[in-house]
N, C-alpha and C positions, 0 to 999 in steps of 0.2 A: 099111619102112612108117613114115611120119612120124606121130608122135602129136600130137594137138591139145592145146593148153594146158588145155582143160576136162577132158581125160583125166587130167591130173596134179593136179587140185585135190584137196586133202586136207580131211577133216572130222574134228574131234575128237569122240570119243564116250567118255563115262565109263562104265566097267563097273558094272553094277548089283550085282555080287557082291563084287568086291574094291576098287572105287573107283579103279582105275587109269585114266589117261587114254590112250586109244588113238588113233592117227592112221591113218585109212583113206582110200584113194582114194574120193572121193565117188561115182563111178560104180559102185562095188562094194558099197555099203551093203546092197543087197537080196540079196546072195549069202551070207547067213547067216554073217557074220563072227564070229570068236571073239576073246576077250581075249588079248592078248599075254602077260599076266602069269599069270592063273589058268586060261586055256584054256577058259573057260565061254562059251556063246553071249552075244553082246552084246545081242541082241534075243530076247525070249521071248514077245512078244505079250501081255504083261500089265504093269500098272502097277507101278512100284517104290515100296515104302514106305520112306521115308527118315527119318533122324534129322536134327537140326539141322546137324551138321557135313557129312554127305554131301549134304544139300540145298544148302548153300553151295558145295560142291565141284562139284556138277552145274551150278549157275548160272554159276560162274566158268569151268569147263573144257569145257562142251558147246557145240559149234557147232550142234547140232540145236535147233529150237524145243522148248520145254518146256511142257507143259500140266499145271498143278498143281491137284490137288483138295485144297483146304483143308477138312478134315472133322473130325468127332469121333464116337466110338463110340456115344454116347448119342443122337445126332441121327437121328431117323426118316427125314427126307428124304435125309440122307447115305447111310444104309443102302439106301434105295430106289434111289438113283442108282448105287450100287456096281456092279451087273451091267452097266449101260450103259457105265460108265467102263472096266470090264474088257474089254468087247467092242470099245470104241473103240480100245484099245491094240492089239488084234490087227489092226485095220484101218489105223491110222495109222503104226505102225512099218514101216519104219525112217526114215520122213520126219520123225517127231516122237517125242519121248520123253514118256510119261505118268508122272507122279509123284503120290504121295499123301503129304500131311503132316498128321499128327494135331495139331490145334490144342490139344487137351487136354494133350498131352504137351509141346508146344513153344509155349506161349503168347507167349513173347517174339518168335518169328517171326511169329505171327499179328498181334501188335501192330505189329511193324516194317512189315508189308505192309498195315496198316489193314484187316484182315479184320473186318468188323462183323457178318456173318451167315454161316452155313454151311448147306449147302455153298456155297463160292465157288470158281469156276474162274478161274485166272489164267494167261495165256499169256505166256511170256517168250521173248525172242530176244536173243542177245548179252548175257545177264544183266540185261536191262531188261524190265519189264512193258510189253506192248504192247496187251493187251486183258483185260477182266474180265467175268465173268458170275456174278451171284448167283442162287442157287436151283437146285433139282434139274432136270435135263434128261433127256429120253428120248434114246435113241441117235441118231435122225436129227437132233435139234436140237443134240446135243453135237458130232456130226461137222460139222454146218453151222457152228457157232461156231468150232471148231478150224480148219477149212479157210478159212472166210470172214474170219477175223480176221488173216490173214496168216501162219498157221502152216505150211500145206502147200498144195499145189495139189490140186484135186479128182482123185479116183482115176479 
């Protein structure tokens, strides 16, 4: 049986546990892949909380779109949106990776990306920001933003 070129397409996915970059057949992303280094699931249906270095690594080495929640623990709207962001991760993975970056702990990154208010959602593809939304969103609006901004196709 001859394989189509699309069957051979590879997707790079950074492990949320050990930060290893994994290359996976794109067609098999939904089959609960595990990391080749640490043997942990690559997708857990929850956002990854990152530090500055792992954030840069995800931006540089992930082929998946990345939806980043720039937030702070003292921010009421950030805390109010957290359950919706958590639920969105379960619905959007493995087509998209959801990340959380604490602007209180990493103000230099917040400044680099010109985060002026929180929460701010930024969608990245290929390491470049392609869309941004400031303010807390409910789950339906969050999913609409993620899918409509070019992150994934509708479910």
